[in-house]
C-alpha positions as CSV (number, residue, x, y, z in Angstrom):
1,M,-38.1,-5.1,-25.6
2,K,-34.7,-4.0,-26.2
3,A,-34.7,-1.8,-23.1
4,R,-35.5,-5.3,-21.1
5,R,-33.1,-7.3,-22.4
6,R,-30.2,-4.3,-21.4
7,G,-32.0,-3.9,-18.0
8,K,-31.4,-8.1,-17.1
9,L,-27.9,-7.5,-18.5
10,A,-27.5,-5.1,-15.9
11,I,-27.7,-7.2,-12.8
12,P,-24.5,-10.2,-13.8
13,I,-22.9,-6.8,-15.3
14,L,-23.1,-5.2,-12.0
15,F,-22.2,-8.9,-10.3
16,A,-19.3,-9.2,-12.3
17,I,-17.7,-5.9,-11.6
18,L,-18.4,-6.0,-7.7
19,I,-16.4,-9.7,-7.7
20,G,-13.9,-8.6,-10.0
21,C,-13.1,-5.7,-7.5
22,A,-13.1,-7.8,-4.6
23,A,-10.5,-10.7,-6.0
24,P,-7.5,-9.3,-5.6
25,G,-7.8,-9.2,-2.4
26,V,-9.3,-12.3,-1.5
27,A,-6.1,-13.9,-1.4
28,L,-4.4,-12.0,0.2
29,A,-6.9,-11.3,3.3
30,S,-7.1,-13.5,6.3
31,A,-10.8,-14.6,7.7
32,E,-10.2,-11.7,10.6
33,D,-9.6,-9.4,7.6
34,W,-13.4,-9.9,6.7
35,D,-16.5,-8.1,8.2
36,W,-19.8,-9.8,7.1
37,N,-23.5,-10.2,8.1
38,F,-25.9,-12.7,6.4
39,N,-29.2,-11.6,7.8
40,G,-32.8,-13.4,7.2
41,V,-35.8,-11.0,6.5
42,L,-39.1,-12.3,7.2
43,G,-42.0,-9.6,6.3
44,R,-44.4,-7.8,4.1
45,R,-44.2,-6.7,0.1
46,A,-46.7,-3.6,-0.8
47,V,-47.3,-3.2,-4.2
48,G,-49.5,-0.2,-3.5
49,N,-51.8,0.2,-6.1
50,K,-55.0,-1.0,-8.1
51,D,-53.5,-2.2,-10.7
52,W,-52.4,-5.0,-9.2
53,E,-56.2,-6.4,-8.0
54,P,-56.8,-8.8,-6.1
55,F,-53.3,-8.5,-4.5
56,H,-52.1,-6.3,-2.4
57,T,-49.7,-7.5,0.1
58,Y,-47.7,-10.4,-0.1
59,N,-46.0,-12.4,2.7
60,E,-41.8,-11.8,2.2
61,I,-39.0,-13.6,3.3
62,G,-35.0,-13.6,2.0
63,V,-31.4,-13.2,3.0
64,E,-29.8,-9.4,3.3
65,G,-26.5,-10.3,2.6
66,S,-23.7,-7.9,3.4
67,W,-19.8,-8.3,2.9
68,G,-16.1,-6.9,2.5
69,K,-12.8,-6.3,3.9
70,A,-13.4,-4.8,7.6
71,D,-11.2,-1.8,6.8
72,E,-13.3,-0.2,4.1
73,P,-16.3,2.1,4.5
74,L,-18.6,0.0,2.0
75,M,-20.0,-3.2,1.8
76,F,-21.3,-5.1,-1.1
77,A,-24.8,-6.1,-0.7
78,T,-26.1,-9.3,-2.4
79,D,-29.8,-10.0,-1.8
80,F,-32.4,-12.1,-2.5
81,F,-36.2,-12.1,-1.5
82,A,-39.0,-14.3,-2.4
83,S,-42.8,-13.3,-1.9
84,Q,-46.4,-14.8,-2.4
85,D,-49.9,-13.6,-1.6
86,S,-52.9,-15.7,-2.5
87,K,-56.7,-14.9,-3.2
88,R,-60.2,-16.7,-3.2
89,D,-61.8,-16.4,-6.2
90,G,-65.0,-18.7,-6.1
91,A,-64.2,-22.2,-5.2
92,Q,-60.4,-21.7,-6.7
93,T,-57.4,-20.2,-5.0
94,L,-55.1,-17.9,-7.3
95,Y,-51.5,-16.9,-6.0
96,S,-49.2,-13.9,-7.6
97,N,-45.6,-14.5,-6.7
98,A,-42.3,-12.4,-7.4
99,Y,-38.6,-12.9,-6.8
100,Q,-36.1,-10.5,-6.5
101,L,-32.7,-10.0,-6.7
102,Q,-30.8,-7.3,-5.4
103,L,-27.3,-6.0,-5.8
104,G,-25.4,-3.1,-4.7
105,L,-23.1,-1.2,-1.2
106,R,-24.4,-1.3,1.8
107,K,-22.9,0.8,4.8
108,I,-22.9,-0.5,8.5
109,W,-22.0,1.8,11.3
110,T,-21.8,0.7,14.7
111,F,-22.8,2.6,18.3
112,G,-22.2,1.4,21.6
113,K,-20.6,-1.9,20.3
114,R,-24.0,-3.2,19.7
115,W,-26.4,-1.3,17.8
116,N,-25.7,-1.5,14.0
117,P,-28.1,0.8,12.0
118,Y,-27.0,0.4,8.0
119,G,-28.6,1.6,4.5
120,G,-27.6,1.2,1.0
121,A,-28.8,0.8,-2.8
122,G,-28.0,-0.8,-6.0
123,L,-29.6,-2.0,-8.7
124,T,-32.6,-5.3,-9.0
125,L,-33.9,-7.3,-10.9
126,V,-37.6,-8.8,-10.2
127,D,-39.5,-11.9,-11.7
128,T,-43.2,-12.1,-11.1
129,D,-46.4,-14.0,-12.1
130,I,-49.9,-13.8,-11.3
131,E,-52.9,-16.0,-11.9
132,R,-56.6,-14.9,-13.0
133,A,-59.6,-16.9,-13.0
134,T,-61.2,-17.9,-16.4
135,S,-64.1,-19.8,-17.7
136,S,-62.4,-23.1,-17.7
137,G,-60.5,-22.5,-14.7
138,K,-57.4,-20.5,-14.4
139,E,-54.1,-18.8,-16.4
140,R,-51.1,-17.4,-14.9
141,S,-48.8,-14.4,-16.7
142,S,-45.4,-13.6,-16.1
143,D,-42.5,-11.1,-16.6
144,D,-39.7,-9.0,-15.2
145,A,-39.0,-5.9,-14.3
146,Y,-35.7,-3.9,-13.4
147,G,-34.9,-1.0,-11.3
148,L,-33.3,0.6,-8.1
149,W,-33.3,-0.4,-4.7
150,L,-32.9,1.6,-1.7
151,G,-33.5,0.6,2.1
152,G,-32.3,-0.1,5.5
153,G,-32.5,-0.8,9.2
154,I,-31.0,-1.6,12.5
155,F,-29.9,-4.9,14.0
156,Y,-29.0,-5.0,17.8
157,R,-26.1,-7.6,18.1
158,I,-26.3,-10.2,20.8
159,G,-23.8,-12.1,22.3
160,R,-20.8,-12.8,19.5
161,N,-23.0,-13.5,16.3
162,F,-26.3,-13.4,16.3
163,N,-28.3,-10.1,14.8
164,L,-32.0,-9.1,15.6
165,G,-33.8,-5.9,14.1
166,I,-35.8,-4.6,11.8
167,A,-35.4,-3.3,7.8
168,A,-37.0,-1.3,5.5
169,R,-36.6,-0.5,1.8
170,A,-38.1,0.4,-1.0
171,S,-38.1,-0.8,-5.0
172,L,-38.7,1.4,-7.9
173,M,-39.2,-0.7,-11.0
174,T,-40.2,-0.3,-14.6
175,S,-43.7,-1.5,-15.0
176,Y,-44.4,-5.2,-15.7
177,R,-46.3,-7.0,-18.9
178,L,-49.2,-9.1,-17.7
179,F,-52.1,-10.4,-19.2
180,G,-51.3,-7.6,-22.0
181,V,-51.5,-5.0,-19.2
182,D,-48.9,-2.8,-17.8
183,R,-48.9,-3.2,-14.1
184,G,-46.7,-0.4,-11.7
185,G,-43.4,-2.2,-10.7
186,N,-43.0,-0.1,-7.9
187,S,-43.4,-1.7,-4.2
188,T,-42.6,-1.1,-0.3
189,H,-41.1,-3.5,2.2
190,I,-40.6,-3.7,6.2
191,G,-39.4,-6.8,8.0
192,V,-37.8,-8.6,11.1
193,V,-34.2,-9.1,10.8
194,I,-32.8,-12.3,12.4
195,G,-29.1,-13.4,11.4
196,W,-25.8,-14.2,11.8
197,G,-22.5,-11.4,11.7
198,A,-18.9,-12.0,11.8
199,E,-17.2,-11.3,15.6
200,R,-15.8,-8.0,15.8
201,G,-13.2,-6.9,18.6
202,G,-14.4,-6.6,22.1
203,E,-17.7,-8.1,21.3
204,K,-18.5,-11.1,24.4
């Protein structure tokens, strides 16, 4: 239990460190000194093992936020995702949900003024729940897990601000304790990227 509490504290501590590092430059920087991209991601999350029966592949929606000084090689990553899967069990529909917060660093490259491959990594915290059928109806169990995320993708800049592309990532997590049983926490994710970014010089 102590290890879990330390894991939950790691996310806000990292966030405070990131904000602390950025704060000195905020007051001094004008809008054109900043680079940012806020991309919606619509895709699928796969848990990939039998621990999660009958749930396997979740619909997922989220936002990848990348921001920082334009002259810095790395940007801060502040991402949030929500996913859900459902299965029929007789007359009942059972649900499983997950909510993932990611904090870390991300690098975005630009080629030919329009193509933007990117990659990043950091810490992540996930809250998940799962339902199962019982003789009296159904019951729910929930737990948190923490770990690392690693991901990337590529988006194409359309016009001055619009982004369109694909993204993929992996979440390497501690296990969840659900209904008194440990379930593997690792998952993989893939999706379509649709978003908005800061205008860069030379874009039309």
